[in-house]
FIKOLZA-1660 file (N, C-alpha, C; in steps of 0.1 Angstrom, whole numbers, plus 5000, padded with zeros to 4 digits):
% residues 64
   i   px   py   pz ch aa at
   1 1753 0354 8742  A  M  N
   1 1763 0364 8747  A  M CA
   1 1756 0374 8755  A  M  C
   2 1744 0378 8751  A  S  N
   2 1737 0389 8758  A  S CA
   2 1732 0384 8772  A  S  C
   3 1729 0371 8773  A  K  N
   3 1726 0365 8786  A  K CA
   3 1737 0366 8796  A  K  C
   4 1749 0363 8791  A  I  N
   4 1761 0364 8800  A  I CA
   4 1763 0378 8804  A  I  C
   5 1762 0388 8795  A  L  N
   5 1764 0402 8798  A  L CA
   5 1753 0406 8808  A  L  C
   6 1741 0402 8807  A  A  N
   6 1730 0405 8816  A  A CA
   6 1733 0400 8830  A  A  C
   7 1739 0388 8831  A  I  N
   7 1742 0382 8844  A  I CA
   7 1753 0389 8850  A  I  C
   8 1763 0393 8843  A  I  N
   8 1774 0401 8849  A  I CA
   8 1770 0414 8854  A  I  C
   9 1761 0421 8846  A  V  N
   9 1756 0434 8850  A  V CA
   9 1747 0433 8862  A  V  C
  10 1739 0423 8863  A  A  N
  10 1731 0421 8874  A  A CA
  10 1739 0418 8887  A  A  C
  11 1750 0410 8885  A  G  N
  11 1759 0407 8896  A  G CA
  11 1765 0420 8902  A  G  C
  12 1770 0428 8893  A  V  N
  12 1776 0441 8897  A  V CA
  12 1766 0450 8904  A  V  C
  13 1754 0451 8899  A  V  N
  13 1744 0459 8905  A  V CA
  13 1740 0454 8918  A  V  C
  14 1738 0441 8920  A  L  N
  14 1733 0436 8932  A  L CA
  14 1744 0435 8943  A  L  C
  15 1756 0436 8940  A  T  N
  15 1767 0435 8950  A  T CA
  15 1771 0448 8956  A  T  C
  16 1767 0459 8950  A  G  N
  16 1770 0472 8955  A  G CA
  16 1782 0478 8947  A  G  C
  17 1785 0490 8951  A  C  N
  17 1795 0498 8943  A  C CA
  17 1810 0493 8946  A  C  C
  18 1814 0492 8958  A  G  N
  18 1828 0489 8961  A  G CA
  18 1832 0475 8965  A  G  C
  19 1822 0466 8964  A  T  N
  19 1826 0453 8969  A  T CA
  19 1831 0443 8958  A  T  C
  20 1828 0445 8946  A  M  N
  20 1832 0437 8935  A  M CA
  20 1842 0444 8926  A  M  C
  21 1854 0439 8925  A  T  N
  21 1864 0445 8916  A  T CA
  21 1865 0437 8903  A  T  C
  22 1872 0443 8894  A  G  N
  22 1875 0436 8881  A  G CA
  22 1882 0423 8883  A  G  C
  23 1891 0423 8893  A  K  N
  23 1898 0410 8896  A  K CA
  23 1889 0399 8900  A  K  C
  24 1878 0403 8908  A  D  N
  24 1868 0393 8912  A  D CA
  24 1861 0388 8901  A  D  C
  25 1857 0396 8891  A  L  N
  25 1850 0392 8879  A  L CA
  25 1859 0382 8871  A  L  C
  26 1871 0385 8870  A  I  N
  26 1880 0376 8862  A  I CA
  26 1882 0363 8870  A  I  C
  27 1883 0363 8883  A  K  N
  27 1884 0350 8891  A  K CA
  27 1872 0342 8889  A  K  C
  28 1860 0348 8889  A  G  N
  28 1847 0341 8888  A  G CA
  28 1846 0335 8874  A  G  C
  29 1850 0343 8863  A  A  N
  29 1849 0337 8850  A  A CA
  29 1859 0326 8848  A  A  C
  30 1871 0327 8853  A  N  N
  30 1881 0316 8852  A  N CA
  30 1876 0303 8860  A  N  C
  31 1870 0305 8871  A  M  N
  31 1865 0294 8879  A  M CA
  31 1854 0287 8871  A  M  C
  32 1845 0294 8865  A  A  N
  32 1834 0288 8857  A  A CA
  32 1840 0281 8845  A  A  C
  33 1850 0286 8839  A  K  N
  33 1856 0280 8827  A  K CA
  33 1863 0267 8831  A  K  C
  34 1870 0267 8842  A  N  N
  34 1878 0256 8846  A  N CA
  34 1870 0245 8853  A  N  C
  35 1857 0248 8857  A  L  N
  35 1849 0239 8864  A  L CA
  35 1846 0226 8856  A  L  C
  36 1846 0227 8843  A  T  N
  36 1844 0216 8834  A  T CA
  36 1856 0206 8833  A  T  C
  37 1867 0211 8837  A  M  N
  37 1879 0203 8836  A  M CA
  37 1883 0195 8848  A  M  C
  38 1874 0196 8858  A  I  N
  38 1877 0189 8871  A  I CA
  38 1874 0174 8869  A  I  C
  39 1883 0165 8873  A  S  N
  39 1881 0151 8873  A  S CA
  39 1881 0145 8887  A  S  C
  40 1875 0133 8888  A  K  N
  40 1874 0127 8901  A  K CA
  40 1888 0123 8907  A  K  C
  41 1897 0119 8898  A  A  N
  41 1911 0116 8902  A  A CA
  41 1918 0128 8907  A  A  C
  42 1916 0140 8900  A  G  N
  42 1923 0152 8904  A  G CA
  42 1918 0157 8917  A  G  C
  43 1905 0155 8920  A  V  N
  43 1900 0160 8933  A  V CA
  43 1906 0151 8944  A  V  C
  44 1906 0138 8942  A  S  N
  44 1911 0129 8952  A  S CA
  44 1926 0132 8955  A  S  C
  45 1934 0135 8944  A  E  N
  45 1948 0138 8946  A  E CA
  45 1950 0151 8954  A  E  C
  46 1942 0161 8950  A  E  N
  46 1943 0174 8957  A  E CA
  46 1939 0172 8972  A  E  C
  47 1929 0164 8975  A  L  N
  47 1925 0161 8989  A  L CA
  47 1936 0154 8996  A  L  C
  48 1942 0144 8990  A  S  N
  48 1953 0137 8997  A  S CA
  48 1965 0146 9000  A  S  C
  49 1968 0155 8990  A  N  N
  49 1979 0164 8992  A  N CA
  49 1977 0173 9004  A  N  C
  50 1964 0178 9005  A  C  N
  50 1961 0187 9016  A  C CA
  50 1961 0180 9030  A  C  C
  51 1957 0167 9030  A  V  N
  51 1958 0160 9042  A  V CA
  51 1972 0158 9046  A  V  C
  52 1981 0155 9037  A  K  N
  52 1995 0153 9040  A  K CA
  52 2001 0166 9045  A  K  C
  53 1997 0177 9040  A  D  N
  53 2001 0190 9046  A  D CA
  53 1997 0192 9060  A  D  C
  54 1985 0187 9063  A  V  N
  54 1980 0189 9077  A  V CA
  54 1990 0182 9087  A  V  C
  55 1994 0169 9083  A  F  N
  55 2002 0161 9092  A  F CA
  55 2017 0165 9091  A  F  C
  56 2021 0171 9080  A  D  N
  56 2035 0175 9078  A  D CA
  56 2036 0189 9075  A  D  C
  57 2035 0198 9085  A  P  N
  57 2035 0213 9082  A  P CA
  57 2048 0218 9076  A  P  C
  58 2059 0210 9077  A  G  N
  58 2071 0215 9071  A  G CA
  58 2071 0214 9056  A  G  C
  59 2062 0207 9050  A  N  N
  59 2062 0205 9036  A  N CA
  59 2049 0211 9030  A  N  C
  60 2049 0224 9027  A  R  N
  60 2037 0231 9023  A  R CA
  60 2038 0233 9008  A  R  C
  61 2039 0223 9000  A  G  N
  61 2040 0224 8986  A  G CA
  61 2027 0224 8978  A  G  C
  62 2016 0220 8984  A  S  N
  62 2004 0217 8976  A  S CA
  62 1995 0230 8975  A  S  C
  63 1998 0240 8982  A  G  N
  63 1990 0252 8981  A  G CA
  63 1977 0252 8989  A  G  C
  64 1976 0243 8999  A  C  N
  64 1964 0243 9007  A  C CA
  64 1965 0253 9018  A  C  C
% end
């Protein structure tokens, strides 16, 4: 736990005063937590949905 706190403090110190907000810290923590739940099938489905959005701009449902 102390290593995680040290990494967070180092990140805040190294990025400067006004560039990193609390929202950015939460986004980074959520991304690291969800990184373990990524599957190969999910990535390929997300990629195919984004490609479909490129060719069909009227259907922007995938969030790309």
